[in-house]
C-alpha positions as a printed Julia matrix, in Angstrom:
78×3 Matrix{Float64}:
 104.84  58.46  12.25
 104.96  56.08   9.3
 101.84  55.06   7.35
 102.12  51.54   8.79
 102.1   52.92  12.33
  99.02  55.01  11.48
  97.19  51.91  10.24
  98.13  49.97  13.38
  96.98  52.87  15.59
  93.67  53.09  13.69
  93.09  49.36  13.94
  93.9   49.37  17.64
  91.52  52.26  18.27
  88.77  50.47  16.34
  89.25  47.24  18.29
  89.24  49.08  21.61
  86.13  51.04  20.57
  84.25  47.89  19.55
  85.27  46.12  22.74
  84.11  49.05  24.84
  80.78  49.18  22.97
  80.22  45.46  23.61
  81.02  45.82  27.3
  78.64  48.78  27.66
  75.89  46.92  25.8
  76.25  43.9   28.06
  76.22  46.11  31.17
  73.0   47.7   29.92
  71.45  44.22  29.56
  71.63  43.5   33.29
  68.93  46.02  34.31
  66.64  44.54  31.63
  67.32  41.06  33.02
  66.7   42.13  36.62
  63.49  44.01  35.78
  62.17  41.08  33.74
  62.99  38.52  36.41
  61.53  40.7   39.18
  58.31  41.84  37.52
  57.3   39.99  34.35
  58.34  36.43  35.2
  56.29  36.1   38.42
  53.22  37.95  37.09
  52.79  35.83  33.98
  54.4   32.67  35.42
  57.28  32.79  32.94
  60.81  31.55  33.44
  63.66  33.89  34.33
  66.04  35.13  31.63
  69.81  35.48  31.53
  72.01  38.44  30.65
  72.37  37.48  26.98
  68.6   37.1   26.64
  68.22  40.5   28.33
  70.58  42.01  25.77
  68.64  40.4   22.93
  65.36  41.71  24.36
  66.86  45.2   24.64
  68.15  44.98  21.06
  64.77  43.87  19.72
  62.92  46.62  21.57
  65.29  49.25  20.2
  64.93  47.84  16.69
  61.12  47.66  16.7
  60.15  50.61  18.88
  62.36  53.49  17.8
  61.16  56.93  18.77
  60.61  59.16  15.79
  60.14  62.77  16.7
  59.78  65.46  14.09
  59.99  69.0   15.32
  58.66  71.76  13.14
  59.7   75.34  13.55
  57.36  78.04  12.4
  60.23  79.35  10.28
  60.3   76.11   8.22
  57.27  77.12   6.16
  58.63  80.56   5.22
């Protein structure tokens, strides 16, 4: 395999990986949208949201509310 073919294969893999990540992220936005529209919108008399807004809401929640867990082993102090 020539170096040019390696570069093309790497670029193709990257593009496919990014595309797959975007598709998975958008599929994960639909449950957020459905839960919001089913529970939050009627309770607080808010309007329903779309899939892109659900993705943005999911992104913001992950950015602001990351879980930080620190586990300490008793062997760490020795």
